[in-house]
N, C-alpha and C positions, 0 to 999 in steps of 0.2 A: 699768301705763308703763314708759317704758322709765329706763332710769340716766342721768340727762343725763352727768352729769361720764363714766361711764365711756362711752356713745355719745363724747362728746370727745375722747377718745383717741382710739378706732378712727378717729375720723375726722380727728384726726393725725397717725399711724395713712397713712392710706389718702391721703390727697393728700400726705402726703411720700413711697407705693411711686409713686403715681400723675408725679406733676417729674422725680424719677428721669429718666423718662424722655425729656419732650423737653431734658433738664439735659443727656442724656446727649451725643440729637442735636447738643448747639447748641457743644460742645463737639468731637467728631467727627465731623458733619455723617451719623452715620449714625443709624438710628431702631432701637430695642432697647428691643422689648416686657419681656426679661427680666428688666429691670431694675425692673422692679416688682415683680417678685416674689420677690430675688437684698437681702442684705444688703450695706452697703457705700455708699460713693455721696456725693452731695450729694441732695437734705440726709433727718440722722438720722432714721428713724419714732425709735429709741427717743427721741430726743432732744426728736421732735416731740411727741411721745403724752404724754411728763413733764410736757412747759412747757404741752401746752396744759390739759389736766389739774389740774396746779396753781394757773393762770391763772387758771382756773374757778374753781377751790375758793374762793380766797382775792378772786375777787368774792362770788360764793357765800354764802360766809360769813364772811370778814375774810382780813388778814393774821394779824391775832395766833388766828385755832381754831388746835384741836388738829389739824384736819381738813390745811389750811393745813401749818402744821409736817412732821407724818407724810405730806405729799408731797412737799414738799422737798428733805426728805433723800433720801426716796424717789427722786426729778428726778436730784438728786446723783452718787446711786449707777450711777442705771442710765447716765446720762451720763459719770459717770467709766472705767469697765467699757469703755463705750462706744468712743471713743478711748486707751483703754490698753489693760486687756487681753484683751480682743478688736484689738484693733491687733497686738499684740504676736506674740500666736497666725495675726493672715493675716501677716502677718512671717516668724516660723515656717514657718512652709508656704511662703512663696517661699522659705526658704533648701533646705528640706527639696527639694523639688519641682529645686530647680537641682541637689541632688547627684544624684539621682534621672540626672533629665538626663546627666549628667560619667559619673555608672556605667554607662552602653547607650551613650557612643559609649569608655569606657571600655573594656568590653565586645563590642565590634563590631573594634576596631584585638586585642585579646586574645580570639584561640577556644575557649581552655585556661579558660582563665572562665567560672566559671557564673554568668547572672544574668537572669532572668524578669522581663520587665518590666511592673512595677504596669498595672493594667485602670483606675485612675481616679487625674488626681490629685490631691493635699490642694487645698481651696479657703481661695485666699491673701484673697477678701477677702471682713470675716467683718467688723473694723469702717471706728473713719473717723476723718479726719485734725479736728483741732478746730476749720477749715474748716468742716467740713462739722454737727459736731457743732450751732455757733452756726443756722445754719443752719436748721436743725432745732430749733432751740429760738428762733428766729424763726421762724418758721413758727409756730407751738408756739403759743407768744403770743399770736398773730392771730387765732388758733382757736377759742383760750379766754374771748377779746374777744368775740368774738362770738359764741357761744353765749351767753354773758352777756348781751352785750344784746339776742340774740333772744329767749332767754328770759322778758327784763320784758316787750319787746315781745308775749305770746304773752296 
């Protein structure tokens, strides 16, 4: 038998990753299926996963249960990390990539300056804006509640 809590969290991740494609299309007019496999963007799959798990556990075991407490703290840490530390890492990657671009331009104007072009830029989209974390959290609450309701209907 499958672990319903884990399945609920995985559905949260999958739904958030899938929704990134049409939301990106709505914003840009471009269908980019690679969004399903990347980090960042709306909604946060990190938030969707932990809030769907926490919601399911809270409805199944009660908000006074140790499981709900552990899941809640875990969720808060993950969401803080998604929009805090990971966001800052992405901003640092943007700055580093910009610096390399400027070095490349400088090297073109000064032939005596030795510069080796980097093969690949640093990944810039690592974290989330607060609204993206909130979007994932709302999605996750819905998925966790639906999972609990479907379980009771079984």
